[in-house]
KEMARPA-551759 format. One record per residue (C-alpha): z negated, x negated, y; residue number from 0. Coordinates in steps of 0.2 Angstrom, whole numbers, plus 2048, in hexadecimal, padded with zeros to 3 digits. Layout:
// residues N
> Z X Y NUM
...
// end
This chain:
// residues 53
> 800 800 800 0
> 7FB 7F2 80C 1
> 80B 7E9 809 2
> 817 7F8 80C 3
> 80D 7FC 81C 4
> 80F 7EA 822 5
> 822 7EB 81F 6
> 824 7FC 827 7
> 81A 7F6 836 8
> 825 7E6 838 9
> 835 7F0 837 10
> 82F 7FC 845 11
> 829 7ED 850 12
> 839 7E4 84D 13
> 842 7F2 856 14
> 837 7F1 865 15
> 836 7DE 866 16
> 84A 7DD 868 17
> 84B 7E8 877 18
> 850 7DF 887 19
> 845 7E3 896 20
> 84C 7F0 8A3 21
> 847 7EF 8B5 22
> 84A 7FD 8C1 23
> 84A 7F9 8D4 24
> 84C 806 8E1 25
> 85C 806 8EC 26
> 85B 7FB 8FB 27
> 84E 7EF 8F5 28
> 851 7DD 8F5 29
> 851 7D3 8E5 30
> 851 7C1 8E1 31
> 859 7BC 8D1 32
> 856 7AB 8C9 33
> 863 7A5 8BB 34
> 85D 79A 8AD 35
> 86F 796 8A9 36
> 881 796 8AF 37
> 888 7A7 8B4 38
> 89A 7AA 8AE 39
> 8A4 7B4 8BA 40
> 8B7 7BA 8B9 41
> 8C5 7B1 8C2 42
> 8C7 7B5 8D5 43
> 8DA 7B7 8D4 44
> 8E1 7C8 8D9 45
> 8D0 7CD 8E0 46
> 8D1 7DC 8ED 47
> 8C3 7E4 8F7 48
> 8C3 7F7 8FA 49
> 8C8 7FB 90C 50
> 8B9 806 90F 51
> 8AD 7F7 90E 52
// end
């Protein structure tokens, strides 16, 4: 009984441990983002800005 309970608990906890954190910030608030690695961005070619900006 104890072994099956431990296995079931481990499976359930595994699902929760592999969830990435989500942060919600209200619109208009400033945020600082610090990167721990390189940020890959797409090529800048053919980039256009909407005229209403």
